[in-house]
N, C-alpha and C positions, 0 to 999 in steps of 0.2 A: 504494500500500500504506500502511496506517495505521501510523505509526512508533511508537506507544505501546502499552503492554501493555493488554489489556482490549478492550472493545467500542468501536465507533465512537460518537461522540456522536449524540444524537437529531437528526433532521432537523426543520426548522420544521413540516413537515406532521405528523410524529409528535407533536411538542409540542402542536400545536393539537388534534389528535385526543384526546390524553390530557386536556387541559384541558376539552374539550367533553364527553367521555364520562365521565371519572372525577373531575372537579373538585369536584363537590358531595360525593361520597363522601370525598374527601381532607379537605375542610373538616370534615365530620362526624367523621371519625377523629381529626383534631387536637383537636376539641372534646371528644371522648370521652376521649382520653388526658390532656388538661388537667384534666378533671373527675374523673378516677379515678387520680390520681397514687399513691394508697396501695393501689390494687387493680390490680396489673399485668395480670392476665388478663381484666379486664372488657371489653376491646375486641378480643379475639382474633378473634371472628367477623367483625367489621367490617374488621379488618386483612386477613383472608383475602379478603374481598370486594373490597377495594381492590387487593390483589395480583392477583387474577383479572382485574379490569378492566384493569390495566396490561398484564398478559400477553396479553389479547385483542388489544391494539394492537401490542405489541412481539414476542410469541412465540406466535402463534395455536395452534401444535401443543401447547405445554405447557398452554395454557388449555383446549383441547379435551380433553386427557387428564384434567384435573381435573374438567371438567364431566361427562365420561362416568362417572368414579368417583363423583362426587356423585349423579348420577342413579341409578346402580345402588344406592348406599347408601340413598337415599330409597325406591326401589322395593322393596328387600329388607326394609326396616324392621328390620334386625338391629342394625346399628351406627349410632350417631348420625352423621349425614352430615359434620359438621364435624371429627370426630375420625377418621373412617374414611379420609379422603383426605389425611392429613398428609404422606405421601410426595410426592404431586403438588404440594401447596401449598409444601412446602419446595423442590422443584425450581424452582417459579416464583420464590420468594424469592431463591434463589441466582442465577438468571438476572438478576433486577433488581439484585441487589447487585453483580454484575459491571459493570453500567452505572452504578453508584453512585446508584441510585434507591431503594434500600432500605437501612435501615429508614426508614419514613415519619416517625418521631418526630424524626429529625435534619434533616428538610427544612423 
């Protein structure tokens, strides 16, 4: 049993998968955040993409729920897809925060 509060640390396999699958997006997000210090919302869409990438590796069910919502929003053409699925995106962010993997600006 894990003696500390929160989630178990990442396995080496999970770390390798995250680096391989999401590494370039994380670097791009860091560059975006560094270039847009005075415009805090400029990198929101990229942040959501990185969160989704991490969730695909660490919590596939949350990632699938976000992907379903996003697909429905795109197909319905009613709501902008990035704002229509904020609930699912926030759930993914919360799951990553429990593992101390979010926010990305602190990493």
